[in-house]
N, C-alpha and C positions, 0 to 999 in steps of 0.2 A: 771710545774717545769722547770726552765731554766737550761742551761748548767752549769752555775756557782754553782747553788744549787746542781746539780747532783754531781759535783766534790767534793764539801764540804761533801756531804753525803757519797760518796765513801771513802773519807779519813778516816772517823770514822768506817764505816761499813765493810771496806775491809783492807786497809793498816794498820790502827792502831788497828784493832780488835785483842784482845788477843788470839782468836782462829785461827787467820791467821798469822800475822807478829808481832803485837804489844805486849806489856807487861805493866802492871801497875807498876809505880814507884812514889816515893815521889819527886816532883820537887819543890823546894822552899816552902816546907811544904804542897803542894797540891798533891793529888793523881791524876795522869793523865796517859793516855796510850801514850807510846812513842815506837819508834823502835830504838834500839842501833845497830850501824853498825860499827864494828871494822875494816873491810876491806876497806870500802869506805874512811875512814880517811887516809889510806895509799895511795890510788889512788889519792885523792885530793892533798895530800902533795907533791906528785911527780910533779904535774902540776903547783903548785903555788910557788911563790917566798917566801922564809922563811921570815916572818915579825914578828916573836915572839922572845922574849928574853928568854934565858935559855933552858934547856932540861927538858921535863916532863917525870916522871917515868911511868905515864899512860896517854894516850890520846885516846879519842874516839869521834865519831860523833853520834848524835841522831837526829831523826826527830820527830817533835811534831806539832800538829795542831795549827795554829795561834790563833784561837779563844779560845783554851784551855790555851795556854801559856800567851797570853796577848801581851803587848808592845814588839816590836822588841828589843832584847838584845844588849847592847853595848859591843864591843870587849874590853876585859880587866876587865870586871865586874865579880863579884863572883856569883856563883850559887851553890845551894846545891842539890845533888841528892842522895836519899836514905841515908841521914845523913852524907854524905861526901862532903867536900868543893872542888870546882873546879873553875878554871879561864876560862872564855870564850875566846878562841883563835881565833875563826872565827864564823861568823853567816851569813846565806844567806836566803833571803826570796824567797822560791821556789813557791810562789803562793798558798796561803791558808795554807801553811806549812812552818816551819822554819827547816833548817838543821843547827845544832849548834855543833861546835867542841869545846870540853873542854879538859883541861889538869890539871893534879895534880902533885905537886912536891913530894907527899907522895905516896907510893905504896899501 
């Protein structure tokens, strides 16, 4: 097994493992393990220039495996998480994982 395969395995077996950091959620109708990080979105927003329109009542960042999520999401597109609709504010390809920041105008 090569280094890249080991990283991909660790993503699922450690970082996204529900017994470690992850939790199962419905993302666009599919059950997948993600890690929601409310504090990281605060840190990242301090460092980046505000490029979004409006103020969101709720904003959070989550990590998801690239192979679970699929195609890299477009900023501004809609996503559904656990039956609630959000707008993608930012997305970063972290190498086999995506970190996706979403916002909701509803609380």
